[in-house]
C-alpha positions, 0 to 999 in steps of 0.5 A: 900809532906805532913805531918799532925800532930794532929787530922785530921778528913776531908775526904781528911786528912783520905786519907793521913793517909791510907799510909801502916800500922799504925805506919810504914814508908816505904823506898825503899820497906822496912817497919820500925815500931815505937811506941814512940813519944816525943814532946820537947816544946822548947818555944819562938825562935825569932818571932816563937814558936818551937816544936820538934817531935821525933819518934822511935822504940828505947828509948829516953834518957835525959842527963843533961849537963851544958854550963857555969853554965846553965843546959840544958837537951838534949834528945838522941835516942838509940837502934833504927832501925828507928828515925824521928826528926822534928823541927817546928817553928810556927809564934807567941811567945805565943804558938805553932799554927797549920798550914802548915809548909814549909822547909827552909835551914835557921838556927834558928838564921837566922829565929829569925833575919828575920822580914819578916819570922815572920808570916811563918810556918817553918820546918828546921834541920830535919832528919830521921835515918833508919837501912838499913844494918839490924844490929839492930841500926841506924848507925850515925857514918858514916852518911850512915843511917842518912839523912836530910829531904830536901823537905816537907810541914808539916801540923799540927793540934794540939791536945796535947798530941795526934797527928796523923801524915802522911808523904811523905818526900824527903831526901838529897839522892833524895829518898822518905819516906812515912808513918804514926804515931798515938799515944800519945806523951810524952811532955817535957816542956820548959827547 
């Protein structure tokens, strides 16, 4: 399974992006369209550089909170019928690097403390939300429309702020999702 983020210009990669219509996702024969992308530039995490990619048809809302006396900005999805949340860790501390990312069930702390993973491109804590009951929003309360992504390889070709994404993902419920996204992402800097 493959996801490609960035400018993919080889003939092989062009085939990967011919999945359905542009900026759509398919799940069990049902199509979902989206038009907004957000890149959260999280910066250094252990021996990796962390970037989160968020895609939706709804809105992104920034909420400033304080933990102790330290302010943090959290981004929340809202009013969406589809959402994709990818958390990627590239090797190195200086900047995010393109590469092929593989899924790991480890936590951010686990990969930060594991020197043997320092050179690995990793993907973790990612999920997809789909309005399956047609009520106009992703149900996050019961978890019946929010699924962890459990198996995938993501290939990234970095071109800030434009990315081209094609994906074929396996979810925790055993189902698969395929689709693509091509548009400019809003980039949020390191907090």
